[in-house]
N, CA, C and O of each residue as an XYZ file, in Angstrom:
272
protein
N     -22.017     -9.830    -46.407
C     -21.579     -8.693    -47.197
C     -21.487     -7.482    -46.274
O     -22.338     -7.294    -45.404
N     -20.462     -6.668    -46.461
C     -20.279     -5.496    -45.603
C     -20.714     -4.217    -46.318
O     -21.089     -4.235    -47.491
N     -20.652     -3.097    -45.573
C     -21.155     -1.836    -46.112
C     -20.379     -1.357    -47.331
O     -20.972     -0.823    -48.268
N     -19.055     -1.540    -47.333
C     -18.256     -1.082    -48.476
C     -18.686     -1.775    -49.767
O     -18.866     -1.129    -50.800
N     -18.847     -3.081    -49.698
C     -19.236     -3.829    -50.893
C     -20.654     -3.473    -51.331
O     -20.937     -3.400    -52.527
N     -21.545     -3.250    -50.362
C     -22.923     -2.905    -50.710
C     -23.024     -1.521    -51.350
O     -23.810     -1.317    -52.275
N     -22.226     -0.570    -50.856
C     -22.223      0.771    -51.456
C     -21.763      0.685    -52.905
O     -22.365      1.300    -53.786
N     -20.705     -0.070    -53.156
C     -20.219     -0.240    -54.536
C     -21.261     -0.931    -55.408
O     -21.457     -0.561    -56.566
N     -21.930     -1.938    -54.843
C     -22.952     -2.664    -55.597
C     -24.120     -1.744    -55.955
O     -24.561     -1.725    -57.103
N     -24.623     -0.982    -54.979
C     -25.722     -0.059    -55.236
C     -25.332      0.998    -56.265
O     -26.121      1.320    -57.153
N     -24.115      1.541    -56.150
C     -23.660      2.550    -57.112
C     -23.616      1.968    -58.520
O     -24.078      2.600    -59.470
N     -23.069      0.780    -58.654
C     -23.005      0.140    -59.965
C     -24.374     -0.130    -60.551
O     -24.602      0.096    -61.739
N     -25.288     -0.614    -59.718
C     -26.652     -0.885    -60.195
C     -27.327      0.404    -60.641
O     -27.933      0.449    -61.711
N     -27.228      1.456    -59.827
C     -27.866      2.729    -60.180
C     -27.285      3.306    -61.461
O     -28.028      3.827    -62.294
N     -25.988      3.224    -61.632
C     -25.366      3.753    -62.847
C     -25.815      2.969    -64.075
O     -26.172      3.566    -65.090
N     -25.802      1.652    -63.997
C     -26.214      0.840    -65.145
C     -27.688      1.039    -65.493
O     -28.043      1.132    -66.668
N     -28.545      1.105    -64.473
C     -29.974      1.310    -64.732
C     -30.223      2.692    -65.328
O     -30.994      2.827    -66.278
N     -29.570      3.727    -64.774
C     -29.794      5.073    -65.304
C     -29.271      5.201    -66.730
O     -29.861      5.918    -67.538
N     -28.179      4.519    -67.051
C     -27.699      4.538    -68.433
C     -28.654      3.795    -69.355
O     -28.912      4.243    -70.473
N     -29.177      2.669    -68.900
C     -30.126      1.910    -69.725
C     -31.395      2.715    -69.988
O     -31.983      2.612    -71.064
N     -31.818      3.514    -69.015
C     -33.044      4.300    -69.171
C     -32.806      5.662    -69.817
O     -33.756      6.292    -70.283
N     -31.545      6.133    -69.854
C     -31.285      7.482    -70.329
C     -30.586      7.608    -71.659
O     -30.551      8.698    -72.230
N     -30.022      6.519    -72.175
C     -29.312      6.582    -73.457
C     -30.290      6.233    -74.580
O     -30.887      5.156    -74.559
N     -30.465      7.123    -75.560
C     -31.462      6.897    -76.615
C     -31.283      5.594    -77.399
O     -32.264      5.061    -77.917
N     -30.076      5.075    -77.499
C     -29.847      3.853    -78.258
C     -30.251      2.599    -77.486
O     -30.276      1.505    -78.052
N     -30.565      2.746    -76.210
C     -30.935      1.604    -75.374
C     -32.374      1.170    -75.670
O     -33.242      2.013    -75.899
N     -32.626     -0.137    -75.667
C     -34.011     -0.599    -75.865
C     -34.919     -0.258    -74.689
O     -36.141     -0.329    -74.821
N     -34.356      0.108    -73.550
C     -35.146      0.472    -72.372
C     -35.292      1.984    -72.210
O     -35.766      2.448    -71.173
N     -34.895      2.751    -73.213
C     -34.870      4.213    -73.121
C     -36.233      4.775    -72.721
O     -37.261      4.403    -73.286
N     -36.225      5.683    -71.731
C     -37.428      6.405    -71.332
C     -37.258      7.912    -71.488
O     -38.106      8.582    -72.077
N     -36.148      8.443    -70.951
C     -35.917      9.878    -71.006
C     -34.428     10.159    -70.798
O     -33.750      9.464    -70.042
N     -33.941     11.177    -71.475
C     -32.529     11.548    -71.310
C     -32.249     12.084    -69.907
O     -31.091     12.156    -69.495
N     -33.278     12.455    -69.179
C     -33.095     13.006    -67.838
C     -32.672     11.956    -66.816
O     -32.263     12.311    -65.710
N     -32.760     10.685    -67.156
C     -32.249      9.640    -66.270
C     -30.726      9.707    -66.157
O     -30.151      9.161    -65.215
N     -30.073     10.368    -67.103
C     -28.622     10.515    -67.025
C     -28.205     11.383    -65.838
O     -27.069     11.288    -65.373
N     -29.113     12.226    -65.344
C     -28.811     13.017    -64.158
C     -28.619     12.123    -62.939
O     -27.883     12.486    -62.021
N     -29.261     10.971    -62.916
C     -29.044     10.027    -61.827
C     -27.600      9.522    -61.847
O     -26.981      9.354    -60.796
N     -27.071      9.284    -63.042
C     -25.675      8.877    -63.175
C     -24.754      9.970    -62.643
O     -23.788      9.681    -61.935
N     -25.048     11.210    -62.979
C     -24.245     12.339    -62.496
C     -24.307     12.422    -60.975
O     -23.283     12.632    -60.325
N     -25.496     12.258    -60.403
C     -25.651     12.328    -58.955
C     -24.846     11.235    -58.259
O     -24.152     11.510    -57.280
N     -24.928     10.014    -58.745
C     -24.200      8.901    -58.131
C     -22.692      9.134    -58.232
O     -21.966      8.927    -57.260
N     -22.222      9.561    -59.397
C     -20.800      9.823    -59.575
C     -20.310     10.947    -58.673
O     -19.235     10.849    -58.081
N     -21.094     12.013    -58.568
C     -20.711     13.134    -57.706
C     -20.694     12.713    -56.241
O     -19.821     13.134    -55.483
N     -21.653     11.887    -55.843
C     -21.686     11.410    -54.458
C     -20.487     10.514    -54.163
O     -19.901     10.604    -53.084
N     -20.118      9.654    -55.103
C     -18.935      8.815    -54.910
C     -17.673      9.663    -54.789
O     -16.806      9.383    -53.962
N     -17.577     10.699    -55.619
C     -16.410     11.577    -55.578
C     -16.315     12.321    -54.250
O     -15.255     12.345    -53.625
N     -17.420     12.927    -53.818
C     -17.371     13.686    -52.566
C     -17.143     12.774    -51.374
O     -16.477     13.174    -50.419
N     -17.681     11.552    -51.401
C     -17.486     10.657    -50.258
C     -16.045     10.167    -50.172
O     -15.583      9.794    -49.093
N     -15.330     10.164    -51.295
C     -13.921      9.766    -51.235
C     -13.079     10.814    -50.514
O     -12.032     10.487    -49.955
N     -13.523     12.069    -50.521
C     -12.788     13.136    -49.832
C     -13.284     13.349    -48.407
O     -12.487     13.573    -47.495
N     -14.607     13.280    -48.214
C     -15.187     13.655    -46.921
C     -15.497     12.475    -46.019
O     -15.753     12.664    -44.830
N     -15.480     11.249    -46.558
C     -15.857     10.049    -45.812
C     -17.309     10.090    -45.344
O     -17.667      9.396    -44.393
N     -18.155     10.897    -46.002
C     -19.581     10.979    -45.686
C     -20.374     10.361    -46.826
O     -20.363     10.869    -47.947
N     -21.064      9.261    -46.535
C     -21.866      8.581    -47.538
C     -23.238      8.262    -46.934
O     -23.324      7.433    -46.028
N     -24.302      8.894    -47.410
C     -25.634      8.651    -46.843
C     -26.061      7.180    -46.905
O     -26.674      6.679    -45.962
N     -25.748      6.492    -47.989
C     -26.126      5.085    -48.090
C     -25.416      4.255    -47.030
O     -26.024      3.362    -46.438
N     -24.153      4.531    -46.782
C     -23.412      3.786    -45.769
C     -24.018      4.006    -44.384
O     -24.087      3.075    -43.582
N     -24.449      5.216    -44.104
C     -25.093      5.510    -42.821
C     -26.384      4.713    -42.685
O     -26.658      4.148    -41.626
N     -27.182      4.665    -43.758
C     -28.435      3.902    -43.714
C     -28.176      2.411    -43.547
O     -28.902      1.729    -42.824
N     -27.153      1.910    -44.209
C     -26.833      0.488    -44.085
C     -26.367      0.142    -42.673
O     -26.719     -0.915    -42.148
N     -25.584      1.014    -42.058
C     -25.137      0.780    -40.680
C     -26.316      0.743    -39.725
O     -26.372     -0.094    -38.824
N     -27.269      1.667    -39.927
C     -28.456      1.695    -39.063
C     -29.329      0.468    -39.279
O     -30.047      0.040    -38.376
N     -29.263     -0.098    -40.485
C     -30.041     -1.304    -40.785
C     -29.361     -2.559    -40.235
O     -29.926     -3.651    -40.307
N     -28.155     -2.409    -39.688
C     -27.485     -3.531    -39.059
C     -26.504     -4.275    -39.940
O     -26.068     -5.371    -39.590
N     -26.150     -3.699    -41.078
C     -25.172     -4.337    -41.967
C     -23.793     -4.175    -41.354
O     -23.460     -3.119    -40.815
N     -23.007     -5.215    -41.439
C     -21.650     -5.225    -40.880
C     -20.791     -4.170    -41.578
O     -20.796     -4.064    -42.805
N     -20.059     -3.397    -40.785
C     -19.203     -2.356    -41.341
C     -17.952     -2.967    -41.958
O     -17.372     -3.904    -41.410
N     -17.536     -2.423    -43.117
C     -16.365     -2.975    -43.801
C     -15.275     -2.033    -43.797
O     -14.204     -2.325    -44.329
């Protein structure tokens, strides 16, 4: 697996988990403030599409994951 696919996978996991923990109708609901994690991930994806700067991708490269 390369860095591009891993970044997408991590973003998807974080969004789904934060929605499960932040939406009151969810059986896993803890607090509405978990929705801020969804906002953070979405904003980071948006800015990285313009600037090509993604902190997770940098960490994955340093960990030795193949660049995609």
